[in-house]
N, C-alpha and C positions, 0 to 999 in steps of 0.2 A: 161833622155831617153827611151821611153814607147818602146819595141819591141813584136814581139803577135808572139806566139812560139803557135806547135802544141797542139792539146787535151790530151795528153798522159801525166800523171802526172811524168812518170820519166824522159821525156828529160826537165820539167820544173821543176826538182828537184836538178836532175845534171846540171841545169846551174844556180838556183841561192846555189848548197853547193858550188859550180865549182870559180861563180864568170864569167860565159862564155857566153860572149856576143851573142845575138845567133842577125843572121840578121833579115830584117823585110820583105826579100822574101823565108822568113814562110811563109807568109800570106795568100800565094795560097794554103796549106795542110788542109786546119778546123782549122782555128782559135776557142779556146775556152779559152786562156790566156794569159792575158797582160803581159811583163817580164819587173820589170823596173830594169836597170842595177842601177844606180846613187844609188839606196833603198837596192837592193839585195830581191828583194821579187818581188812576182807573185800576183796577182789577179785573179779576176774571170770578165770578162767587160761585159757592159749590151751592148743589139744591139740593136739601134736606128736605119733603112732602113741601109746603107752601112756605116755606123760613130759608133767608136769602145769605149765606156766611160767606163773605166775600171770604178768598184765600192767602192767607199772609203765607206769599213766597219772602226768601230770607230779602233786606234791603243789600241793594251793591254793598254800600257801607259797612254793612256786616258781614257780606262773604268777605271781601278785603280784608277786614279784621280777622277770620278766622281763619283767613292762606297764610296772611303775615305773620301770625300764630307759628300754625305749624311750623311753616319754617323754618322761624328762631327755634323752636324743637327739633325739630332735625341736628343744626348745628352745631344747637347746645348738645343734642345727644351725640353727635360723632365728637363733639371734643373728649364729652365723657368717658365716651371707650377709650383715646386714646388718656386721658389723662389712670384710668383704669391698666393702660398696656394689655387693653383687649387688642387693639387696632398697633401696628409698629409706629408710624408715619405719619402729621400729619401736616393737610397738606397746604403748605404756603407759598404760593410763587410770587410777594415782592418783598417778603422782609428777613428772606433769611432763615435763620434760628432765633428769631419772636419768638415767630410762636410759643416753641419748645420752651427758651426762657419765659417766657410766661405761666403759660400750662403746668411748670413744674418748678416757680416761684416759691418762695414764702406767703404771701397772699393765696395762689391757690391751693394753700398746702392746710389751712389759719384752721378752716371744717373739716371733721372726721369722716367727711367724705368729699369727694370729686366737688367742686365748682361750679364746673357747668353742667351739674348731674341736678341743683338748687335753679338752676336757669332752664332747663328740659322741664324741670315739676311744674314753673314756672309760668314759661308759654305754653305748656300744656294745657292750665289750669283758666287762662287768658282762651285759649278758643273753645272749650269748651262754653267758659264765661259768654259765650260771645254768641256760642248756639244754639244755646236753647230758649226753646218756646215766652219763658217769661222771660229775657232779659232786662226787662225793665225796670224788674219790679225790685225796691230797695237792698231786699233782703241778698241780691245776686249783684246789680250796679254797683251795687257801697262798693264792697270788695273787690271785685273786678277794677274799679275804675282805683282803688288804693292801690291796686297792683300794678295796674299798669303807668303811673303815677312812680312808684317808690323804682320799676325798673327802668324805666324814664329817667329817673336822679339817680339811678345804681350805673345806669352803664356811663352816664356820664360821667360819676366820680373815677370808673374804672378806666376809660379811656386818659384821666386825665393822671392816675398812677401810672401807665400805661409807657405814657407822655413824662411823667414830669421823675417819677423814680427809678424803673428799670429801664425805662433811656431803650423801649424794644416795643415792638409792633404784634401784635398780632389779625392776618385780615379776619379770620371765620370770628376772634372777638369785636374787630369793629365793624364787621356786616353785622352779626349780633344786638350791639351797640343802636346802630341805624335801624332797626326795626324795631327795638324798644322805644330810640324818639319816634317813629313814622306812625307808630300804633298812637302811643301819646299824641302826637299831633291827630290822628282826625278824629281820635272821642272827645279833644277836648274843644 
């Protein structure tokens, strides 16, 4: 339930900090903030005629999810460019030729396109789903959550294959796997 509070930040901060339920009677005091008791937050509203509409800014959690997904998309795109031979060398600071071994492995060539491209498209889809205004609707949230958790499981599988089958490591592949797991952890 949203209540409206006076312009003073102090009143809104006090109400936010101590969970005080402000009454709708504050509406006559020259409104500036809307206070949401259920979520314990307040937001700057928009004024359209006589109606107050809360400004729905992205939560910090959603911004983090979008940022991590974009970072994953950049990494996967870079790896895709290497697999397509657009880039001659891949950045590998820790494991010598491990990235080359992993990115040219039979597993990486199992698809008719570079496997990193699948990651880039998946991360891009994650970023879009996390940033759309209707992200809480079931038709957006369910495919998004399925993709995030599938990527997390796939990442664990790919790390195990790097360790157990290829006996080689790829720094950017591991970083991408960490990003997938962090996104899944934040989402759960």
